[in-house]
TORMARGU-395901 format. One record per residue (C-alpha): residue in one letter; z, x, y negated; residue number from 1. Coordinates in Angstrom, 3 decimals, decimal comma. Each point is the difference from the previous one (the first is absolute). Layout:
<r r="A" pz="Z" px="X" py="Y" k="NUM"/>
...
end
This chain:
<r r="M" pz="11,883" px="1,747" py="13,710" k="1"/>
<r r="L" pz="-2,424" px="1,407" py="2,278" k="2"/>
<r r="S" pz="0,238" px="3,582" py="0,529" k="3"/>
<r r="I" pz="-2,825" px="2,378" py="-0,508" k="4"/>
<r r="T" pz="0,378" px="1,396" py="3,513" k="5"/>
<r r="T" pz="0,033" px="-3,793" py="1,353" k="6"/>
<r r="A" pz="-2,720" px="-1,106" py="-2,162" k="7"/>
<r r="I" pz="-2,272" px="3,261" py="0,861" k="8"/>
<r r="F" pz="0,494" px="-0,613" py="4,017" k="9"/>
<r r="L" pz="-0,696" px="-3,363" py="-0,026" k="10"/>
<r r="S" pz="-3,217" px="0,623" py="-2,070" k="11"/>
<r r="L" pz="-1,019" px="2,800" py="2,341" k="12"/>
<r r="M" pz="0,736" px="-2,265" py="2,824" k="13"/>
<r r="G" pz="-1,173" px="-3,147" py="-1,414" k="14"/>
<r r="S" pz="-3,045" px="1,508" py="-1,320" k="15"/>
<r r="A" pz="-0,734" px="1,464" py="3,260" k="16"/>
<r r="L" pz="-0,540" px="-3,248" py="1,540" k="17"/>
<r r="F" pz="-1,787" px="-1,249" py="-2,923" k="18"/>
<r r="H" pz="-3,126" px="2,532" py="0,562" k="19"/>
<r r="L" pz="0,565" px="-0,735" py="3,848" k="20"/>
<r r="I" pz="-1,891" px="-3,417" py="-1,068" k="21"/>
<r r="P" pz="-3,501" px="-0,166" py="-0,160" k="22"/>
<r r="E" pz="-1,139" px="0,423" py="-3,777" k="23"/>
<r r="S" pz="-2,151" px="-2,883" py="1,146" k="24"/>
<r r="R" pz="2,894" px="-2,043" py="0,286" k="25"/>
<r r="L" pz="0,946" px="-0,515" py="-3,651" k="26"/>
<r r="R" pz="2,568" px="-3,095" py="-0,027" k="27"/>
<r r="M" pz="1,569" px="1,580" py="3,323" k="28"/>
<r r="R" pz="0,622" px="3,268" py="-1,923" k="29"/>
<r r="M" pz="1,697" px="-2,008" py="-3,325" k="30"/>
<r r="G" pz="1,697" px="-2,328" py="2,350" k="31"/>
<r r="W" pz="1,769" px="3,300" py="1,858" k="32"/>
<r r="V" pz="0,655" px="1,170" py="-3,835" k="33"/>
<r r="V" pz="1,640" px="-3,265" py="-0,772" k="34"/>
<r r="I" pz="2,197" px="-0,232" py="2,940" k="35"/>
<r r="L" pz="0,854" px="3,407" py="-0,614" k="36"/>
<r r="S" pz="1,074" px="-0,105" py="-3,631" k="37"/>
<r r="F" pz="1,365" px="-4,192" py="0,589" k="38"/>
<r r="S" pz="2,561" px="1,759" py="2,049" k="39"/>
<r r="I" pz="0,970" px="3,383" py="-1,964" k="40"/>
<r r="V" pz="0,327" px="-2,191" py="-3,096" k="41"/>
<r r="F" pz="1,809" px="-2,871" py="2,024" k="42"/>
<r r="A" pz="2,618" px="2,315" py="1,476" k="43"/>
<r r="Y" pz="1,129" px="1,099" py="-3,499" k="44"/>
<r r="Y" pz="-0,933" px="-2,877" py="-2,036" k="45"/>
<r r="P" pz="-0,015" px="-3,127" py="1,896" k="46"/>
<r r="V" pz="-0,381" px="-2,397" py="-2,811" k="47"/>
<r r="A" pz="-2,292" px="2,154" py="-1,568" k="48"/>
<r r="A" pz="-2,387" px="0,061" py="2,631" k="49"/>
<r r="L" pz="-0,128" px="-3,353" py="0,565" k="50"/>
<r r="C" pz="-0,809" px="-1,069" py="-3,531" k="51"/>
<r r="A" pz="-2,866" px="2,782" py="-0,172" k="52"/>
<r r="T" pz="-1,364" px="-1,742" py="3,508" k="53"/>
<r r="G" pz="0,228" px="-3,436" py="-2,049" k="54"/>
<r r="A" pz="-1,688" px="1,643" py="-3,142" k="55"/>
<r r="A" pz="-2,537" px="1,532" py="2,083" k="56"/>
<r r="V" pz="-0,667" px="-3,286" py="1,637" k="57"/>
<r r="L" pz="-0,283" px="-2,014" py="-3,378" k="58"/>
<r r="A" pz="-2,358" px="2,605" py="-1,184" k="59"/>
<r r="W" pz="-2,202" px="-0,404" py="3,182" k="60"/>
<r r="I" pz="-0,008" px="-4,291" py="-0,432" k="61"/>
<r r="L" pz="-0,800" px="0,545" py="-3,986" k="62"/>
<r r="A" pz="-2,810" px="2,372" py="1,030" k="63"/>
<r r="L" pz="-1,953" px="-2,436" py="2,335" k="64"/>
<r r="L" pz="1,182" px="-2,983" py="-2,233" k="65"/>
<r r="G" pz="-1,629" px="2,291" py="-2,722" k="66"/>
<r r="Q" pz="-3,497" px="0,005" py="1,964" k="67"/>
<r r="R" pz="-0,366" px="-3,797" py="-0,319" k="68"/>
<r r="H" pz="1,932" px="-0,656" py="-3,322" k="69"/>
<r r="K" pz="-1,129" px="1,586" py="-2,995" k="70"/>
<r r="L" pz="3,069" px="-0,874" py="-1,984" k="71"/>
<r r="V" pz="2,056" px="1,791" py="2,858" k="72"/>
<r r="Q" pz="-2,040" px="2,973" py="0,225" k="73"/>
<r r="K" pz="0,278" px="0,503" py="-3,981" k="74"/>
<r r="Y" pz="3,985" px="-0,998" py="-0,564" k="75"/>
<r r="G" pz="1,529" px="0,267" py="3,708" k="76"/>
<r r="A" pz="1,077" px="3,306" py="0,041" k="77"/>
<r r="F" pz="2,501" px="-0,751" py="-3,014" k="78"/>
<r r="S" pz="2,060" px="-1,748" py="2,320" k="79"/>
<r r="L" pz="1,262" px="3,285" py="1,355" k="80"/>
<r r="I" pz="1,034" px="1,177" py="-2,800" k="81"/>
<r r="G" pz="1,569" px="-3,216" py="-0,800" k="82"/>
<r r="I" pz="1,877" px="0,559" py="3,091" k="83"/>
<r r="L" pz="1,314" px="3,517" py="-1,611" k="84"/>
<r r="I" pz="1,177" px="-1,315" py="-3,063" k="85"/>
<r r="I" pz="1,901" px="-2,947" py="1,954" k="86"/>
<r r="F" pz="1,946" px="2,801" py="1,884" k="87"/>
<r r="S" pz="0,030" px="2,565" py="-3,013" k="88"/>
<r r="Y" pz="2,259" px="-2,972" py="-1,867" k="89"/>
<r r="Q" pz="2,055" px="-0,788" py="3,029" k="90"/>
<r r="D" pz="0,408" px="3,473" py="0,140" k="91"/>
<r r="V" pz="1,715" px="0,057" py="-3,247" k="92"/>
<r r="M" pz="1,692" px="-3,020" py="0,747" k="93"/>
<r r="V" pz="1,358" px="-0,022" py="3,069" k="94"/>
<r r="A" pz="2,071" px="3,507" py="1,229" k="95"/>
<r r="T" pz="-0,423" px="-0,036" py="3,598" k="96"/>
<r r="D" pz="-1,186" px="2,488" py="2,550" k="97"/>
<r r="V" pz="-2,996" px="-2,349" py="0,681" k="98"/>
<r r="Y" pz="-1,697" px="-0,023" py="-3,130" k="99"/>
<r r="S" pz="1,253" px="3,500" py="-1,460" k="100"/>
<r r="K" pz="-0,557" px="2,068" py="2,984" k="101"/>
<r r="T" pz="-2,769" px="-1,607" py="2,482" k="102"/>
<r r="L" pz="-2,227" px="-1,978" py="-2,319" k="103"/>
<r r="L" pz="-0,210" px="1,987" py="-3,030" k="104"/>
<r r="Q" pz="1,261" px="3,820" py="0,662" k="105"/>
<r r="F" pz="-2,302" px="0,374" py="3,046" k="106"/>
<r r="G" pz="-3,337" px="-0,959" py="-0,077" k="107"/>
<r r="M" pz="-0,806" px="-3,202" py="-2,030" k="108"/>
<r r="S" pz="-0,935" px="1,567" py="-3,209" k="109"/>
<r r="F" pz="-2,543" px="1,854" py="1,785" k="110"/>
<r r="Y" pz="-1,369" px="-1,804" py="2,705" k="111"/>
<r r="I" pz="-0,141" px="-3,496" py="-2,330" k="112"/>
<r r="L" pz="-2,819" px="2,328" py="-2,044" k="113"/>
<r r="R" pz="-1,481" px="1,764" py="2,925" k="114"/>
<r r="L" pz="-0,970" px="-3,731" py="1,235" k="115"/>
<r r="Y" pz="-0,994" px="-1,128" py="-3,216" k="116"/>
<r r="L" pz="-1,999" px="2,679" py="-0,553" k="117"/>
<r r="A" pz="-1,638" px="-0,403" py="3,301" k="118"/>
<r r="L" pz="-0,591" px="-4,009" py="-0,841" k="119"/>
<r r="R" pz="-1,388" px="1,319" py="-3,296" k="120"/>
<r r="N" pz="-2,691" px="2,180" py="1,661" k="121"/>
<r r="S" pz="-0,819" px="-2,063" py="3,081" k="122"/>
<r r="A" pz="-1,139" px="-2,706" py="-2,756" k="123"/>
<r r="T" pz="-1,481" px="2,304" py="-1,723" k="124"/>
<r r="R" pz="-2,272" px="1,961" py="2,103" k="125"/>
<r r="K" pz="-0,415" px="-3,176" py="2,150" k="126"/>
<r r="Q" pz="1,553" px="1,330" py="3,009" k="127"/>
<r r="A" pz="2,169" px="-1,268" py="2,584" k="128"/>
<r r="I" pz="3,137" px="1,185" py="0,969" k="129"/>
<r r="S" pz="1,516" px="-0,666" py="3,494" k="130"/>
<r r="L" pz="3,438" px="-0,909" py="0,574" k="131"/>
<r r="E" pz="0,970" px="3,551" py="1,534" k="132"/>
<r r="Q" pz="-1,367" px="1,542" py="-3,173" k="133"/>
<r r="F" pz="2,007" px="-2,010" py="-1,933" k="134"/>
<r r="L" pz="3,105" px="0,872" py="2,024" k="135"/>
<r r="V" pz="-0,256" px="3,969" py="-0,159" k="136"/>
<r r="I" pz="-0,581" px="-0,324" py="-3,869" k="137"/>
<r r="A" pz="3,282" px="-1,543" py="-0,177" k="138"/>
<r r="L" pz="2,148" px="1,607" py="2,702" k="139"/>
<r r="F" pz="-1,534" px="3,481" py="0,718" k="140"/>
<r r="Y" pz="3,266" px="2,063" py="0,314" k="141"/>
<r r="P" pz="-0,629" px="2,718" py="-1,870" k="142"/>
<r r="I" pz="-0,922" px="-1,660" py="-3,096" k="143"/>
<r r="F" pz="2,220" px="-3,076" py="0,306" k="144"/>
<r r="S" pz="3,321" px="0,791" py="-2,552" k="145"/>
<r r="A" pz="-1,727" px="2,033" py="-2,785" k="146"/>
<r r="G" pz="-3,856" px="0,254" py="0,384" k="147"/>
<r r="P" pz="-2,365" px="1,053" py="-1,165" k="148"/>
<r r="I" pz="-1,987" px="-3,521" py="-0,853" k="149"/>
<r r="C" pz="-3,077" px="0,090" py="1,903" k="150"/>
<r r="A" pz="-2,228" px="-2,255" py="2,258" k="151"/>
<r r="Q" pz="-2,825" px="-0,444" py="2,555" k="152"/>
<r r="E" pz="-1,915" px="2,523" py="-1,053" k="153"/>
<r r="S" pz="3,214" px="2,598" py="0,975" k="154"/>
<r r="F" pz="-0,471" px="-1,355" py="3,806" k="155"/>
<r r="T" pz="-3,407" px="-0,620" py="0,576" k="156"/>
<r r="R" pz="-1,968" px="2,744" py="1,097" k="157"/>
<r r="G" pz="-0,888" px="2,714" py="-2,649" k="158"/>
<r r="P" pz="-0,081" px="3,445" py="-0,479" k="159"/>
<r r="V" pz="3,261" px="0,866" py="1,356" k="160"/>
<r r="Q" pz="-0,568" px="-1,320" py="3,114" k="161"/>
<r r="S" pz="-3,465" px="1,592" py="0,316" k="162"/>
<r r="Q" pz="1,959" px="3,536" py="0,112" k="163"/>
<r r="P" pz="0,810" px="1,352" py="3,428" k="164"/>
<r r="L" pz="3,349" px="-1,320" py="1,567" k="165"/>
<r r="L" pz="0,993" px="3,427" py="-0,254" k="166"/>
<r r="T" pz="-0,260" px="0,564" py="-3,585" k="167"/>
<r r="N" pz="1,609" px="-3,110" py="-0,744" k="168"/>
<r r="Y" pz="3,259" px="1,158" py="1,643" k="169"/>
<r r="L" pz="0,136" px="3,228" py="-1,568" k="170"/>
<r r="L" pz="-0,316" px="-1,373" py="-3,323" k="171"/>
<r r="G" pz="2,115" px="-2,800" py="0,832" k="172"/>
<r r="F" pz="2,465" px="2,897" py="0,845" k="173"/>
<r r="L" pz="-0,391" px="1,710" py="-3,168" k="174"/>
<r r="R" pz="0,316" px="-2,876" py="-2,093" k="175"/>
<r r="I" pz="3,162" px="-0,605" py="1,744" k="176"/>
<r r="G" pz="1,728" px="2,986" py="-0,592" k="177"/>
<r r="I" pz="-0,799" px="0,059" py="-3,548" k="178"/>
<r r="G" pz="1,532" px="-3,118" py="-0,112" k="179"/>
<r r="I" pz="3,011" px="1,504" py="1,899" k="180"/>
<r r="F" pz="0,367" px="2,529" py="-2,537" k="181"/>
<r r="A" pz="-0,057" px="-2,436" py="-2,958" k="182"/>
<r r="L" pz="2,131" px="-2,566" py="1,534" k="183"/>
<r r="H" pz="2,856" px="2,459" py="0,712" k="184"/>
<r r="F" pz="-0,430" px="3,474" py="-1,058" k="185"/>
<r r="L" pz="-0,891" px="-1,266" py="-3,167" k="186"/>
<r r="T" pz="2,236" px="-2,332" py="-1,079" k="187"/>
<r r="D" pz="2,830" px="1,983" py="1,382" k="188"/>
<r r="I" pz="-0,535" px="2,676" py="-2,527" k="189"/>
<r r="V" pz="-0,403" px="-2,402" py="-2,434" k="190"/>
<r r="A" pz="3,350" px="-1,824" py="0,836" k="191"/>
<r r="Q" pz="1,537" px="3,504" py="0,087" k="192"/>
<r r="L" pz="-1,099" px="0,305" py="-3,588" k="193"/>
<r r="T" pz="0,905" px="-3,509" py="-0,763" k="194"/>
<r r="D" pz="3,398" px="-0,148" py="1,122" k="195"/>
<r r="P" pz="1,937" px="2,286" py="-1,724" k="196"/>
<r r="L" pz="-1,113" px="-1,697" py="-3,263" k="197"/>
<r r="L" pz="1,469" px="-3,304" py="1,250" k="198"/>
<r r="V" pz="3,020" px="-1,537" py="-1,299" k="199"/>
<r r="V" pz="0,533" px="-2,684" py="2,851" k="200"/>
<r r="R" pz="3,353" px="-2,621" py="-0,409" k="201"/>
<r r="K" pz="0,221" px="-3,182" py="2,585" k="202"/>
<r r="R" pz="-3,696" px="0,589" py="1,211" k="203"/>
<r r="L" pz="-1,737" px="-0,209" py="-3,129" k="204"/>
<r r="T" pz="-1,425" px="2,602" py="-2,147" k="205"/>
<r r="D" pz="2,282" px="0,407" py="-3,080" k="206"/>
<r r="W" pz="-2,940" px="0,568" py="-2,770" k="207"/>
<r r="H" pz="2,670" px="-0,060" py="-2,603" k="208"/>
<r r="S" pz="2,193" px="2,769" py="1,347" k="209"/>
<r r="M" pz="-3,613" px="2,575" py="-0,391" k="210"/>
<r r="G" pz="-1,431" px="1,076" py="-2,949" k="211"/>
<r r="P" pz="-3,718" px="-0,363" py="-1,272" k="212"/>
<r r="L" pz="-1,370" px="3,221" py="1,391" k="213"/>
<r r="V" pz="1,699" px="-0,433" py="3,716" k="214"/>
<r r="T" pz="-1,125" px="-3,873" py="0,114" k="215"/>
<r r="Y" pz="-3,805" px="1,312" py="-0,742" k="216"/>
<r r="L" pz="-0,204" px="2,387" py="2,299" k="217"/>
<r r="V" pz="1,714" px="-2,685" py="2,439" k="218"/>
<r r="M" pz="-2,559" px="-2,326" py="-0,714" k="219"/>
<r r="V" pz="-2,954" px="2,445" py="0,652" k="220"/>
<r r="L" pz="1,664" px="1,014" py="3,041" k="221"/>
<r r="N" pz="0,448" px="-3,501" py="1,268" k="222"/>
<r r="F" pz="-3,932" px="-0,738" py="-0,653" k="223"/>
<r r="T" pz="-0,702" px="3,036" py="1,597" k="224"/>
<r r="K" pz="1,695" px="-1,169" py="3,043" k="225"/>
<r r="L" pz="-1,405" px="-3,464" py="0,107" k="226"/>
<r r="Y" pz="-3,435" px="1,785" py="-0,222" k="227"/>
<r r="A" pz="0,962" px="2,315" py="2,888" k="228"/>
<r r="N" pz="1,038" px="-3,100" py="2,534" k="229"/>
<r r="F" pz="-3,009" px="-1,976" py="-0,953" k="230"/>
<r r="V" pz="-2,765" px="2,764" py="0,313" k="231"/>
<r r="G" pz="1,989" px="1,547" py="3,187" k="232"/>
<r r="Y" pz="-0,310" px="-3,941" py="1,621" k="233"/>
<r r="T" pz="-3,312" px="0,032" py="-1,251" k="234"/>
<r r="E" pz="-1,039" px="2,994" py="1,730" k="235"/>
<r r="I" pz="1,623" px="-1,156" py="3,536" k="236"/>
<r r="T" pz="-1,791" px="-3,324" py="-0,231" k="237"/>
<r r="I" pz="-3,502" px="1,447" py="-0,793" k="238"/>
<r r="G" pz="0,944" px="2,284" py="3,204" k="239"/>
<r r="L" pz="1,175" px="-2,466" py="2,610" k="240"/>
<r r="G" pz="-3,365" px="-2,212" py="-1,395" k="241"/>
<r r="L" pz="-1,931" px="3,229" py="1,504" k="242"/>
<r r="F" pz="1,306" px="-0,432" py="3,271" k="243"/>
<r r="F" pz="-1,521" px="-3,512" py="-0,019" k="244"/>
<r r="G" pz="-3,014" px="1,283" py="-1,943" k="245"/>
<r r="F" pz="0,723" px="-2,230" py="-2,740" k="246"/>
<r r="Q" pz="-0,606" px="1,375" py="-3,377" k="247"/>
<r r="I" pz="3,107" px="-1,079" py="-1,952" k="248"/>
<r r="P" pz="-0,916" px="0,881" py="-3,633" k="249"/>
<r r="E" pz="1,255" px="2,313" py="-2,122" k="250"/>
<r r="N" pz="2,946" px="-1,089" py="-2,378" k="251"/>
<r r="F" pz="0,785" px="3,518" py="-2,324" k="252"/>
<r r="R" pz="-2,243" px="2,501" py="-2,018" k="253"/>
<r r="Y" pz="2,233" px="2,415" py="-1,198" k="254"/>
<r r="P" pz="2,624" px="-2,630" py="-2,441" k="255"/>
<r r="F" pz="1,907" px="2,800" py="-1,650" k="256"/>
<r r="L" pz="-3,403" px="1,941" py="-1,572" k="257"/>
<r r="S" pz="-0,518" px="-3,224" py="-2,300" k="258"/>
<r r="T" pz="-0,428" px="0,561" py="-3,545" k="259"/>
<r r="N" pz="-0,102" px="-3,779" py="-0,909" k="260"/>
<r r="I" pz="1,135" px="-3,353" py="1,226" k="261"/>
<r r="Q" pz="-3,602" px="-1,098" py="0,807" k="262"/>
<r r="N" pz="-0,784" px="3,224" py="2,223" k="263"/>
<r r="F" pz="3,741" px="-0,269" py="1,554" k="264"/>
<r r="W" pz="-1,300" px="-3,450" py="1,274" k="265"/>
<r r="Q" pz="-3,493" px="1,680" py="1,070" k="266"/>
<r r="R" pz="2,382" px="1,938" py="1,996" k="267"/>
<r r="W" pz="2,985" px="-1,833" py="1,401" k="268"/>
<r r="H" pz="0,335" px="-2,890" py="2,199" k="269"/>
<r r="L" pz="-4,024" px="0,014" py="0,492" k="270"/>
<r r="T" pz="0,084" px="-3,237" py="1,998" k="271"/>
<r r="L" pz="2,167" px="-1,938" py="-2,563" k="272"/>
<r r="S" pz="-2,023" px="1,466" py="-3,117" k="273"/>
<r r="K" pz="-3,455" px="-1,469" py="1,774" k="274"/>
<r r="F" pz="1,904" px="-3,329" py="0,679" k="275"/>
<r r="I" pz="1,243" px="0,022" py="-3,166" k="276"/>
<r r="T" pz="-3,298" px="0,348" py="-1,956" k="277"/>
<r r="T" pz="-2,091" px="-1,867" py="2,631" k="278"/>
<r r="H" pz="2,036" px="-3,027" py="0,553" k="279"/>
<r r="I" pz="2,509" px="-0,551" py="-3,039" k="280"/>
<r r="Y" pz="-1,772" px="1,872" py="-2,918" k="281"/>
<r r="L" pz="-3,422" px="-0,468" py="0,148" k="282"/>
<r r="P" pz="0,573" px="-3,879" py="0,770" k="283"/>
<r r="L" pz="2,204" px="-0,361" py="-3,221" k="284"/>
<r r="M" pz="-2,218" px="1,558" py="-2,172" k="285"/>
<r r="L" pz="-3,179" px="-2,102" py="1,499" k="286"/>
<r r="T" pz="2,069" px="-2,946" py="-0,883" k="287"/>
<r r="L" pz="2,079" px="1,475" py="-3,224" k="288"/>
<r r="R" pz="-2,706" px="1,968" py="-1,693" k="289"/>
<r r="K" pz="2,531" px="2,054" py="-1,187" k="290"/>
<r r="P" pz="0,334" px="3,666" py="1,608" k="291"/>
<r r="R" pz="3,550" px="0,937" py="-1,389" k="292"/>
<r r="L" pz="1,815" px="-3,230" py="0,878" k="293"/>
<r r="S" pz="-1,592" px="-0,030" py="3,284" k="294"/>
<r r="M" pz="1,340" px="3,331" py="0,802" k="295"/>
<r r="L" pz="3,575" px="-0,698" py="-0,822" k="296"/>
<r r="L" pz="0,247" px="-3,195" py="2,002" k="297"/>
<r r="A" pz="-1,584" px="1,870" py="3,198" k="298"/>
<r r="F" pz="2,663" px="2,288" py="-0,554" k="299"/>
<r r="V" pz="2,439" px="-2,613" py="-0,274" k="300"/>
<r r="L" pz="-1,170" px="-1,922" py="3,230" k="301"/>
<r r="V" pz="0,184" px="3,330" py="1,498" k="302"/>
<r r="G" pz="3,681" px="0,609" py="-0,897" k="303"/>
<r r="M" pz="0,860" px="-3,419" py="1,351" k="304"/>
<r r="W" pz="-1,604" px="0,714" py="2,994" k="305"/>
<r r="H" pz="2,196" px="3,094" py="0,489" k="306"/>
<r r="Q" pz="3,185" px="-2,093" py="-0,377" k="307"/>
<r r="V" pz="0,849" px="-3,186" py="-2,189" k="308"/>
<r r="S" pz="2,175" px="1,401" py="-2,237" k="309"/>
<r r="F" pz="0,750" px="0,992" py="-3,614" k="310"/>
<r r="Q" pz="-0,270" px="3,556" py="0,770" k="311"/>
<r r="Y" pz="-3,555" px="-0,079" py="1,409" k="312"/>
<r r="L" pz="-1,152" px="-1,982" py="-2,868" k="313"/>
<r r="V" pz="1,113" px="2,353" py="-1,844" k="314"/>
<r r="W" pz="-2,021" px="2,821" py="2,165" k="315"/>
<r r="G" pz="-3,082" px="-2,361" py="-0,458" k="316"/>
<r r="V" pz="0,166" px="-0,499" py="-3,472" k="317"/>
<r r="G" pz="0,356" px="3,981" py="-0,757" k="318"/>
<r r="H" pz="-2,756" px="0,891" py="2,709" k="319"/>
<r r="G" pz="-2,089" px="-2,665" py="-1,795" k="320"/>
<r r="S" pz="0,989" px="1,319" py="-3,424" k="321"/>
<r r="M" pz="-0,762" px="3,211" py="0,725" k="322"/>
<r r="L" pz="-3,507" px="-0,538" py="0,955" k="323"/>
<r r="V" pz="-0,377" px="-2,448" py="-2,672" k="324"/>
<r r="A" pz="0,593" px="3,085" py="-2,417" k="325"/>
<r r="Y" pz="-1,636" px="2,219" py="1,620" k="326"/>
<r r="A" pz="-3,212" px="-1,857" py="-0,082" k="327"/>
<r r="T" pz="0,350" px="-1,055" py="-3,436" k="328"/>
<r r="L" pz="1,167" px="3,342" py="-1,280" k="329"/>
<r r="S" pz="-2,930" px="1,720" py="1,612" k="330"/>
<r r="R" pz="-2,842" px="-2,213" py="-1,352" k="331"/>
<r r="A" pz="1,936" px="0,465" py="-3,408" k="332"/>
<r r="P" pz="-2,385" px="1,181" py="-2,795" k="333"/>
<r r="G" pz="0,776" px="3,816" py="-0,591" k="334"/>
<r r="Y" pz="1,897" px="0,358" py="3,146" k="335"/>
<r r="A" pz="-2,300" px="2,395" py="1,582" k="336"/>
<r r="A" pz="-0,473" px="2,340" py="-3,195" k="337"/>
<r r="T" pz="3,541" px="-0,034" py="-0,353" k="338"/>
<r r="V" pz="0,705" px="0,810" py="3,573" k="339"/>
<r r="S" pz="-2,797" px="2,581" py="-0,170" k="340"/>
<r r="R" pz="2,226" px="2,149" py="-2,820" k="341"/>
<r r="I" pz="3,046" px="0,654" py="2,739" k="342"/>
<r r="N" pz="0,115" px="2,626" py="2,448" k="343"/>
<r r="P" pz="-1,602" px="-1,688" py="3,409" k="344"/>
<r r="W" pz="2,791" px="1,637" py="2,128" k="345"/>
<r r="L" pz="3,167" px="-1,390" py="-2,135" k="346"/>
<r r="L" pz="-1,637" px="-2,992" py="-0,442" k="347"/>
<r r="N" pz="-0,250" px="-0,153" py="3,401" k="348"/>
<r r="A" pz="3,542" px="0,825" py="0,887" k="349"/>
<r r="L" pz="1,434" px="-2,680" py="-2,472" k="350"/>
<r r="S" pz="-1,883" px="-2,250" py="1,426" k="351"/>
<r r="W" pz="0,975" px="0,593" py="3,243" k="352"/>
<r r="L" pz="3,720" px="0,280" py="-0,753" k="353"/>
<r r="L" pz="-0,245" px="-3,697" py="-2,071" k="354"/>
<r r="T" pz="-1,556" px="-1,520" py="2,735" k="355"/>
<r r="M" pz="2,036" px="1,083" py="3,218" k="356"/>
<r r="S" pz="3,122" px="-0,661" py="-2,140" k="357"/>
<r r="L" pz="-1,386" px="-3,698" py="-0,658" k="358"/>
<r r="V" pz="-0,970" px="-0,230" py="3,402" k="359"/>
<r r="S" pz="3,586" px="1,114" py="1,241" k="360"/>
<r r="F" pz="1,996" px="-1,669" py="-2,433" k="361"/>
<r r="F" pz="-1,896" px="-3,663" py="0,940" k="362"/>
<r r="S" pz="0,508" px="1,059" py="3,894" k="363"/>
<r r="T" pz="3,887" px="0,568" py="-0,667" k="364"/>
<r r="F" pz="0,541" px="-2,772" py="-2,325" k="365"/>
<r r="A" pz="-1,706" px="-2,741" py="2,607" k="366"/>
<r r="N" pz="1,731" px="1,764" py="3,171" k="367"/>
<r r="E" pz="3,474" px="-0,139" py="-1,334" k="368"/>
<r r="P" pz="2,351" px="-2,433" py="2,077" k="369"/>
<r r="S" pz="0,824" px="-2,502" py="-2,888" k="370"/>
<r r="L" pz="-1,452" px="-0,541" py="-3,703" k="371"/>
<r r="A" pz="3,553" px="1,462" py="-0,931" k="372"/>
<r r="Q" pz="-0,524" px="3,236" py="1,507" k="373"/>
<r r="S" pz="-3,944" px="0,161" py="-1,183" k="374"/>
<r r="M" pz="1,684" px="-0,691" py="-3,302" k="375"/>
<r r="A" pz="2,782" px="2,697" py="0,138" k="376"/>
<r r="F" pz="-2,686" px="2,479" py="1,318" k="377"/>
<r r="T" pz="-2,284" px="-0,954" py="-3,309" k="378"/>
<r r="Q" pz="3,301" px="0,280" py="-2,350" k="379"/>
<r r="S" pz="1,003" px="3,419" py="1,519" k="380"/>
<r r="L" pz="-3,567" px="1,552" py="-0,740" k="381"/>
<r r="V" pz="0,559" px="-0,113" py="-3,818" k="382"/>
<r r="P" pz="2,718" px="1,960" py="-1,468" k="383"/>
<r r="G" pz="2,913" px="-1,977" py="-1,627" k="384"/>
<r r="W" pz="-0,945" px="-3,345" py="1,056" k="385"/>
end
């Protein structure tokens, strides 16, 4: 993996050369970012770099064809999703390093969605995108392996590029510092709290040897560690992007303050949440005319996007069902009158506890290494099971 110090050094050197190129030479600037990003990604994940390049070229060809053929413009972007589905299936069926360690684990799920988003935006706004822009969207190394999901607007001139260069560098170092704190300091604290509680045999958590309370605590700490890793990586990514004057979007808005599942998805993985709403939920709702079914199906698809497995199917059904249940309950006759009788502090505390418990449960269930482990984890939460 690319170390943080190496990433910062390469970003400083690369961005310095980037800013030496006149702003009027946009294609040259983008070309330099492509060369830098491809070199870094190729050094660590050669197959992933080549696949991302191929996907970007395909997206560019689809964009060109879409200018002449309405059907290609309307449906061509779905071929990118088809590629992702094929390799997701292969990842399940073929246990090789090529599939599991270079195509899916490193980048494909994210750069395919970024390219899909760029194609759809290009068609909607009637804006042509150059090959260099598609390659930057696919390969830009800070966002390569884990997002955020962003498209051309993050790499074109905007408010961030209009700021003084020194301001962007100072803000970049600040965001990187916050990210390093979360990625290392916070995760270490959580690990020190979790490790004494774990019973590990043959490198697997022995859930059956842990009581319900300990299992619950480990479950919550596991999700906390996941968040600290994810938010730390995102902060570093945003900071590195600022060195180039790129506006990488925010991805989190204090999700641990969520008091219901709807509020959670307004705070957690914001770029994915926006993608789900715009490109999955709304098209399904317009087709099916059934909002609740559309929401459930949308999250099933998102679960399969994470990984084609039974565990992530449960994750998708779980989140979709929670959102459907909340929407149904909050709109039920008499709901507002009933909750108004409960102390607001108590109501918020109970709602927060339930939300974070369920989110932590589905996260731990989905991320266990096997279905047997996931079931053992679930059983250990129930006394006497």
